Structure formats: structure tokens, C-alpha cells
C-alpha positions in Angstrom: 83.0 -37.6 -256.7 85.7 -38.1 -254.1 88.0 -35.5 -252.7 91.7 -36.2 -253.0 91.9 -37.6 -249.4 88.7 -39.7 -249.8 90.1 -41.2 -253.0 93.4 -42.0 -251.2 91.5 -43.7 -248.3 89.4 -45.6 -250.8 92.6 -47.0 -252.5 94.0 -48.0 -249.1 90.8 -49.8 -248.2 90.6 -51.5 -251.6 94.2 -52.9 -251.4 93.8 -53.9 -247.8 90.5 -55.7 -248.7 92.3 -57.4 -251.7 95.1 -58.6 -249.4 92.5 -60.0 -247.0 90.6 -61.7 -249.9 93.9 -63.3 -251.1 94.8 -64.5 -247.6 91.7 -66.8 -247.5 91.8 -68.2 -251.0 92.7 -72.0 -250.9 94.8 -71.9 -254.0 96.9 -69.0 -252.6 97.6 -70.5 -249.2 101.0 -71.8 -248.3 102.8 -69.2 -250.5 105.8 -67.6 -248.9 105.1 -64.3 -250.6 101.7 -63.5 -252.0 102.8 -62.1 -255.3 106.1 -61.7 -257.2 105.2 -58.4 -258.8 108.4 -56.3 -258.9 110.8 -59.1 -257.9 110.7 -61.1 -261.1 114.5 -61.4 -261.2 114.3 -60.5 -264.9 115.7 -57.0 -265.5 113.1 -54.6 -266.8 110.1 -57.0 -266.3 107.4 -56.5 -263.7 104.0 -58.0 -262.9 101.4 -55.4 -262.0 97.8 -54.9 -261.0 96.0 -51.9 -262.2 92.5 -50.8 -261.3 90.5 -47.8 -262.4 86.9 -46.7 -263.1 86.7 -48.8 -266.3 88.0 -52.1 -265.0 90.8 -54.3 -263.7 94.1 -55.2 -265.4 96.6 -57.9 -264.7 99.8 -57.0 -266.5 103.3 -58.2 -267.4 105.2 -55.0 -268.2 108.5 -54.7 -270.0 109.8 -51.3 -269.0 113.5 -51.1 -270.1 114.3 -47.4 -270.6 116.0 -48.1 -273.9 113.7 -49.1 -276.6 116.2 -51.6 -278.1 116.4 -53.6 -274.9 112.6 -53.4 -274.4 112.0 -54.8 -277.9 114.7 -57.5 -277.4 112.9 -58.6 -274.2 109.5 -58.5 -275.9 110.9 -60.7 -278.7 112.1 -63.2 -276.2 108.7 -63.2 -274.6 107.1 -63.9 -278.0 109.2 -67.0 -278.3 107.3 -68.2 -275.2 103.9 -66.8 -276.1 102.2 -70.2 -276.0 103.6 -70.8 -272.5 102.5 -67.4 -271.3 99.0 -67.7 -272.7 98.4 -71.2 -271.3 95.1 -71.4 -269.4 94.0 -68.0 -270.9 91.3 -69.2 -273.3 91.1 -65.9 -275.1 94.9 -65.3 -275.0 96.5 -62.2 -273.7 96.6 -58.7 -275.1 100.1 -57.7 -276.4 100.6 -53.9 -276.5 104.2 -53.2 -277.7 103.9 -49.4 -277.3 101.9 -48.5 -274.2 102.4 -44.9 -273.0 102.0 -44.4 -269.3 100.6 -41.3 -267.7 104.2 -40.2 -267.1 104.9 -40.3 -270.8 107.2 -43.3 -270.5 106.8 -46.0 -273.2 106.6 -49.6 -272.1 105.4 -52.9 -273.5 102.5 -54.6 -271.8 101.1 -58.1 -272.0 97.9 -58.2 -270.1 94.4 -59.4 -269.5 91.5 -57.2 -268.5 88.0 -57.2 -267.1 86.0 -54.2 -268.1 82.6 -52.9 -267.0 83.4 -52.8 -263.3 84.2 -49.6 -261.4 86.8 -49.2 -258.7 84.6 -46.5 -257.1 81.7 -48.9 -256.5 82.4 -51.1 -253.5 79.8 -53.6 -254.7 82.1 -54.3 -257.7 85.1 -55.1 -255.5 84.3 -58.8 -255.2 84.5 -59.0 -259.0 87.8 -57.1 -259.0 89.3 -59.4 -256.4 88.3 -62.7 -257.9 89.4 -61.6 -261.4 92.7 -60.1 -260.2 93.7 -63.0 -257.9 92.9 -65.8 -260.4 94.4 -64.1 -263.4 97.6 -63.0 -261.6 98.0 -66.5 -260.2 97.9 -67.9 -263.8 100.1 -65.2 -265.3 102.7 -65.3 -262.5 102.8 -69.1 -262.7 103.2 -69.1 -266.5 105.9 -66.4 -266.3 107.9 -68.1 -263.6 108.1 -71.2 -265.8 110.0 -69.3 -268.5 111.8 -66.6 -266.3 115.1 -68.5 -266.2 115.3 -68.4 -270.0 114.8 -64.6 -270.0 117.5 -63.7 -267.6 120.7 -62.1 -268.9 
């Protein structure tokens, strides 16, 4: 097990290594900004990476504080489900009521790769290739429909 400081250092090394991995990927070159993530320009919608001991997750999260607005945005996203899931052969996982560790309810649309452990450095290559490729697809699909989702 890792101490609190060791775990913090491991996370820093992981994300720095991921950034270095992305910088040398041919399909990610020539991008002004590597990832959109929190700057989607759609209120209450963010793209996220999540890693833990059970796997990697690439997430489109709808996090409006008010449930009615969250559900309204989720409904808009379902109109474009086919567009969002393009190039995802198994589709995406739609979780309309995900509860974060903080207790906040959000809606998540995501893909995952399980069976890899963030604590094992030998798994990092699998994390990086999965996360970069899947976020590239999800972000591209989302950006094609983002203008239709803005207020």
C-alpha cells in the first residue's frame, strides 16, 4: 500500500506520463489544446478521465445541480445518441443517476476498460492507449453536436 504522499506522487507521475504519451501520438499532433475536458462551452457538461484500481474511464458528465436541468440535457443527448456512439462498436454506458463520492448526483455517459490497476506501473501503457483513443473519439463526437446543445 502507498502512504498518502506516495499516492499523491504516483498520481502526479501518472498524469505527467499520460501527457508525454499524448504528445507523441500522431493522431493527437497539431492540436492547439490537447483535450477540451471542462471547456465544452455547454453549461453543465464536462469530459473527464477517471482512473482507479479497477480500471480506466472516459466520461461525458452532465452535472447540473438541479435535477430538472440535468435530465433536460440528458434528454437532448439521447436525441444524438447515434452520433455520440459513432465508432464505439459496443456503444457507451448511460448512467442517468451516478452518485459521486461527494454525494452529488450526476449523469454519466462513458466507456471503460476494467482489469487494469492504476497502482501497477506496468498497466500504465494500457491506461494511456485506452484513454487517449477513447477520449479522442468521444470528444470528436461530442464536438459535432455541441452547438445543438448550447442554450
